[in-house]
Legacy VTK file of the C-alpha trace (Angstrom):
# vtk DataFile Version 3.0
C-alpha trace
ASCII
DATASET POLYDATA
POINTS 90 float
0.000 0.000 0.000
1.153 3.521 -0.859
0.684 6.588 1.311
-0.295 10.065 0.150
0.107 12.958 2.562
-2.091 15.952 1.779
-0.435 18.897 3.526
-3.471 21.199 3.261
-5.677 18.633 5.008
-2.977 17.600 7.481
-3.756 13.947 6.792
-2.408 10.810 5.171
-4.424 8.480 2.962
-3.424 4.927 2.058
-4.155 3.699 -1.472
-3.113 0.551 -3.374
0.313 0.504 -5.032
0.013 1.206 -8.773
-3.277 3.080 -8.519
-4.288 6.482 -9.797
-4.163 9.283 -7.265
-7.830 9.754 -8.193
-8.344 7.167 -5.421
-8.066 10.225 -3.139
-11.421 11.536 -4.392
-13.762 11.797 -1.408
-10.936 11.061 1.043
-9.436 14.566 1.017
-10.336 18.092 -0.031
-8.574 18.012 -3.436
-11.184 18.911 -6.046
-11.559 16.208 -8.700
-13.901 17.685 -11.319
-13.309 16.063 -14.730
-11.130 13.094 -13.668
-9.547 12.936 -17.150
-6.778 15.553 -16.937
-8.544 18.243 -18.928
-9.747 20.808 -16.349
-6.792 21.276 -13.968
-8.982 21.437 -10.852
-6.891 18.788 -9.072
-3.464 20.242 -9.954
-1.110 19.792 -6.996
2.509 20.410 -6.151
4.484 17.315 -5.205
6.676 18.421 -2.306
8.142 14.969 -1.556
8.236 11.596 -3.251
8.088 12.528 -6.946
10.227 9.440 -7.599
7.330 7.307 -6.330
5.046 8.481 -9.144
4.971 7.093 -12.681
6.134 9.520 -15.374
3.262 11.648 -16.757
1.432 9.997 -19.650
0.486 11.950 -22.799
-2.870 13.038 -21.328
-1.249 14.410 -18.177
1.524 16.097 -20.182
-1.097 17.891 -22.299
-3.027 18.997 -19.212
0.084 20.194 -17.416
1.145 22.079 -20.526
-2.225 23.846 -20.628
-2.212 24.757 -16.914
1.463 25.611 -16.430
4.746 23.781 -16.701
6.047 23.750 -13.122
7.978 20.443 -12.984
6.846 19.847 -9.391
3.147 19.897 -10.346
1.032 16.891 -11.260
-2.617 16.135 -12.029
-3.682 13.533 -9.435
-6.727 12.470 -11.466
-4.436 10.833 -14.052
-1.148 10.409 -12.117
-0.216 6.938 -10.848
1.693 6.139 -7.697
4.140 3.252 -7.958
4.620 2.667 -4.225
5.964 4.438 -1.160
4.941 7.887 0.008
4.093 11.093 -1.834
3.354 14.467 -0.259
0.972 16.808 -2.086
0.082 20.453 -1.589
-2.563 22.357 -3.531
LINES 1 91
90 0 1 2 3 4 5 6 7 8 9 10 11 12 13 14 15 16 17 18 19 20 21 22 23 24 25 26 27 28 29 30 31 32 33 34 35 36 37 38 39 40 41 42 43 44 45 46 47 48 49 50 51 52 53 54 55 56 57 58 59 60 61 62 63 64 65 66 67 68 69 70 71 72 73 74 75 76 77 78 79 80 81 82 83 84 85 86 87 88 89
């Protein structure tokens, strides 16, 4: 099981290894509107554990390009965690 710390909520959520961070929907206050990487509502900064996330796929790359190219930002609705711990801030 992987762990995602959401700094704004001051909480940690456990999700299965290899799952989309969209598993956080309803378990934290990150807003998941479209869930397909096209709206940017879930955009977060990864403050720790970027190495524990899969590389962005083409959909996420397009969304990140549209909403800004900060290399520390990801779209949790389409980002996958490999294992370990990731810390997010939005």
